[in-house]
C-alpha positions in Angstrom: 7.0 -19.8 9.8 3.6 -19.4 11.5 0.8 -21.4 10.0 -1.4 -18.3 10.3 0.9 -16.4 8.0 1.6 -19.1 5.4 -0.7 -20.1 2.6 -1.2 -23.8 1.9 1.8 -23.7 -0.4 3.9 -22.2 2.4 4.3 -18.8 0.8 3.8 -16.0 3.4 3.5 -13.2 0.8 0.7 -15.1 -1.0 -1.1 -15.5 2.4 -0.8 -11.8 3.1 -2.3 -10.9 -0.3 -5.1 -13.4 0.2 -5.9 -11.8 3.6 -6.4 -8.4 1.9 -3.2 -6.9 3.3 0.4 -6.3 2.1 3.5 -6.1 4.3 5.7 -3.0 4.2 8.1 -5.0 2.1 5.5 -6.0 -0.5 4.1 -2.5 -0.8 7.6 -1.1 -1.2 8.2 -3.6 -4.0 4.8 -2.8 -5.6 5.6 0.9 -5.8 9.3 0.6 -6.4 10.1 2.5 -3.2 12.4 1.7 -0.3 10.9 0.5 3.0 12.6 3.6 4.5 10.4 5.9 2.3 7.3 4.2 3.6 8.6 4.6 7.2 9.2 8.3 6.6 5.7 8.7 5.1 4.2 7.2 8.2 6.2 9.5 10.4 5.2 12.5 8.3 1.5 11.5 8.2 1.6 10.8 4.4 0.8 7.7 2.5 -1.9 5.1 2.9 -3.5 4.1 6.2 -1.7 1.3 7.9 -2.1 -1.2 10.8 0.5 -1.9 13.4 0.0 -5.4 14.7 2.6 -6.9 17.1 5.3 -4.5 15.9 4.6 -5.4 12.2 3.3 -2.8 9.8 0.7 -4.0 7.2 -1.4 -2.1 4.7 -5.0 -3.0 3.7 -5.2 -3.5 -0.1 -8.4 -1.4 -0.1 -6.4 1.5 1.5 -3.6 1.1 -1.0 -5.9 1.2 -3.9 -7.8 4.2 -2.6 -4.4 6.0 -2.1 -3.5 5.2 -5.7 -6.8 6.3 -7.1 -6.6 9.6 -5.3 -3.3 10.2 -7.0 -4.3 9.1 -10.5 -3.6 11.6 -13.2 -4.3 11.6 -16.9 -2.3 13.3 -19.6 -3.9 16.5 -20.8 -6.7 16.5 -18.4 -8.3 19.8 -17.4 -8.9 20.1 -13.6 -12.6 20.2 -12.8 -13.9 23.8 -12.7 -10.9 25.2 -14.6 -12.6 25.3 -18.0 -10.8 25.8 -21.3 -9.4 29.3 -22.1 
């Protein structure tokens, strides 16, 4: 494993998280989706922004969190401007 991708304890996923990025595999695990779903979302121009570096797909944690925040819903919330009737 490349020293650039591994953290001091040798864990590549920890190093990715510390760099502020998640691999496609880690994002799929975080959201309980398949990697194929993320691939389809990229093809359909859906999902968070991503980087393609050397054939690898990575997602910036800030972009993931922004995507999640934009989809946050609360139970019983009235949409802005809808007003109660």
